[in-house]
C-alpha positions in Angstrom: -3.1 19.7 21.8 -5.6 17.7 23.1 -7.9 18.4 20.1 -5.4 16.9 17.8 -4.4 14.2 20.3 -8.2 12.8 19.9 -8.8 13.4 16.7 -5.7 11.3 16.1 -7.9 8.1 18.0 -10.8 9.2 16.7 -9.7 8.8 12.7 -7.9 5.2 14.0 -11.3 3.8 14.7 -13.0 5.7 11.6 -14.9 8.9 13.2 -13.4 10.6 10.5 -16.2 12.9 11.2 -15.0 13.7 14.5 -11.5 13.8 13.8 -12.4 16.4 11.2 -14.3 18.5 14.0 -11.3 18.5 16.5 -8.7 19.4 14.1 -10.7 22.0 12.7 -10.8 23.1 16.7 -7.3 23.1 17.0 -6.5 25.0 13.6 -8.5 27.7 15.2 -7.1 28.1 18.4 -3.3 27.5 17.0 -1.8 26.7 13.8 0.2 23.1 13.9 2.1 20.7 11.9 0.4 17.8 13.0 -3.2 19.3 12.8 -2.8 20.0 9.4 -1.1 16.9 8.3 -3.9 14.7 9.6 -6.2 17.3 8.3 -5.1 17.0 5.0 -5.0 12.8 5.1 -8.3 13.2 6.0 -9.4 15.6 3.0 -7.0 12.9 0.5 -9.2 9.9 1.9 -11.8 12.1 1.0 -10.7 12.8 -2.5 -10.7 16.6 -1.5 -7.1 16.7 -3.1 -7.1 20.9 -3.4 -7.9 21.1 0.3 -5.6 18.3 0.8 -2.6 20.0 -0.9 -3.2 23.3 0.8 -2.8 21.5 4.3 0.0 19.6 3.5 1.6 22.8 2.0 1.0 24.8 5.4 2.4 21.6 7.3 5.3 21.4 4.8 6.3 25.1 5.8 6.1 24.1 9.6 8.7 21.0 8.9 9.9 19.9 5.5 11.7 16.8 7.1 8.7 14.4 8.1 9.2 11.4 5.8 5.5 10.7 6.8 4.6 14.1 5.0 6.6 13.6 2.3 5.0 10.5 1.5 1.8 11.8 1.3 2.9 14.8 -0.7 3.6 12.4 -3.2 0.9 10.3 -2.7 -1.4 13.2 -3.7 0.8 14.5 -6.8 0.5 10.8 -8.0 -3.4 11.3 -7.6 -2.7 14.8 -9.8 -0.7 12.8 -12.6 2.5 14.9 -11.3 4.8 11.7 -11.6 7.8 13.5 -11.4 6.9 15.5 -8.2 5.4 12.7 -6.8 8.6 11.0 -7.6 10.7 13.7 -5.8 8.8 13.5 -2.7 9.2 10.1 -2.3 12.6 10.1 -2.9 12.6 12.7 -0.2 11.0 10.4 2.1 13.2 7.4 1.4 16.4 9.2 2.5 14.5 10.2 6.1 13.0 7.3 6.3 14.7 4.4 4.8 12.9 1.2 6.4 9.2 1.9 5.0 8.6 -0.6 2.3 5.6 1.3 0.9 7.1 4.1 0.0 9.8 2.0 -2.0 6.9 0.4 -4.0 5.4 3.9 -4.9 9.0 4.9 -6.3 8.9 1.3 -8.1 5.1 2.3 -9.7 6.8 5.6 -10.8 9.6 4.7 -12.5 7.4 1.7 -14.0 4.9 4.4 -15.4 8.4 5.9 -16.4 9.1 3.0 -18.5 12.7 2.6 -16.5 11.8 -0.9 -15.5 15.6 -1.3 -14.1 15.2 1.1 -11.7 11.5 -0.1 -10.8 12.8 -3.6 -9.7 15.6 -2.1 -7.7 12.8 -0.1 -5.8 10.2 -3.4 -5.6 13.2 -5.6 -4.4 14.2 -2.8 -1.9 10.9 -2.8 -0.7 10.9 -6.9 -0.5 13.9 -6.7 1.5 12.0 -5.2 4.0 8.7 -6.9 3.4 8.8 -9.9 2.3 5.1 -10.4 2.7 4.4 -7.6 0.5 2.1 -9.2 -2.6 1.6 -6.3 -5.0 5.6 -5.5 -5.1 6.0 -9.3 -6.0 3.3 -8.6 -8.5 4.9 -5.3 -9.9 8.3 -6.7 -10.1 6.9 -9.6 -12.0 5.5 -7.7 -14.2 9.0 -5.4 -14.9 10.8 -8.4 -15.0 8.6 -9.6 -17.8 8.9 -6.5 -19.8 12.6 -7.0 -19.9 12.6 -10.6 -21.3 13.3 -12.2 -17.9 10.2 -14.7 -17.7 11.7 -17.0 -15.3 12.5 -14.5 -13.0 8.7 -13.1 -13.5 7.0 -16.5 -13.0 9.2 -16.6 -9.3 7.5 -13.3 -8.2 4.4 -14.3 -9.4 4.6 -17.2 -7.7 5.9 -15.6 -4.4 2.7 -13.4 -4.7 0.6 -16.1 -5.2 1.9 -17.7 -1.8 0.6 -14.4 -0.6 -2.7 -14.3 -2.3 -3.9 -17.4 -3.8 -6.8 -15.7 -4.8 -5.5 -13.2 -7.3 -7.1 -13.6 -10.7 -4.8 -11.0 -12.2 -1.5 -12.5 -11.0 -2.8 -16.3 -11.8 -3.9 -14.7 -15.6 -0.2 -13.1 -15.7 1.6 -16.1 -14.3 -0.6 -18.4 -17.0 0.8 -16.1 -19.5 4.2 -15.9 -18.7 4.4 -19.7 -18.6 2.9 -20.3 -22.2 5.7 -18.0 -23.4 8.3 -20.3 -21.8 6.3 -23.6 -23.7 5.5 -24.7 -20.0 2.0 -25.2 -21.2 1.4 -27.8 -18.1 1.5 -25.2 -15.4 -0.4 -22.5 -17.5 -3.1 -25.0 -17.4 -3.0 -25.3 -14.1 -2.8 -21.4 -13.5 -5.7 -21.4 -16.0 -8.0 -23.7 -14.1 -7.4 -22.3 -10.9 -8.8 -18.9 -12.5 -12.0 -21.2 -13.0 -12.3 -22.5 -9.5 -12.8 -19.1 -8.4 -15.2 -17.7 -10.6 
């Protein structure tokens, strides 16, 4: 409908209040999936989690096979601290859309929080097959490799992350720490020096 289309355009250019007005008008006229889903996203971005949940649930009742909606439900449940439920939504989203690297990063994040480094690494790796420029996926995979004792693999991933963002202090610090464990003190000093230059 016209209101949803205009709301989507306003949302894309940052006019969120105008988008919300149009979505409310649309839903006053007729209940529809796209209006509930987009309004839920707006509520989520405004940290109105209960309102987001209500709109996402209404959208889900209309279409439970939307990978985008399942992704958003996963993120909402993650924010609510419901990691198992978030994981279920993300896994469902990945079955419907296996080409979204962000889904695999988020699945990896939940497995990492659950202490399952192997499944976390597997999912970060899936994300990196789809998007080799995802510095967060490299960084998170490096963290998990470090936990499993794969220090050389961790250094490689931290370095790949730094190729994407050479100013990330957390990555510079982490790679320096791992280099120290590998007795690569010169490499660690270089990383520490890079941190000092950024301050």
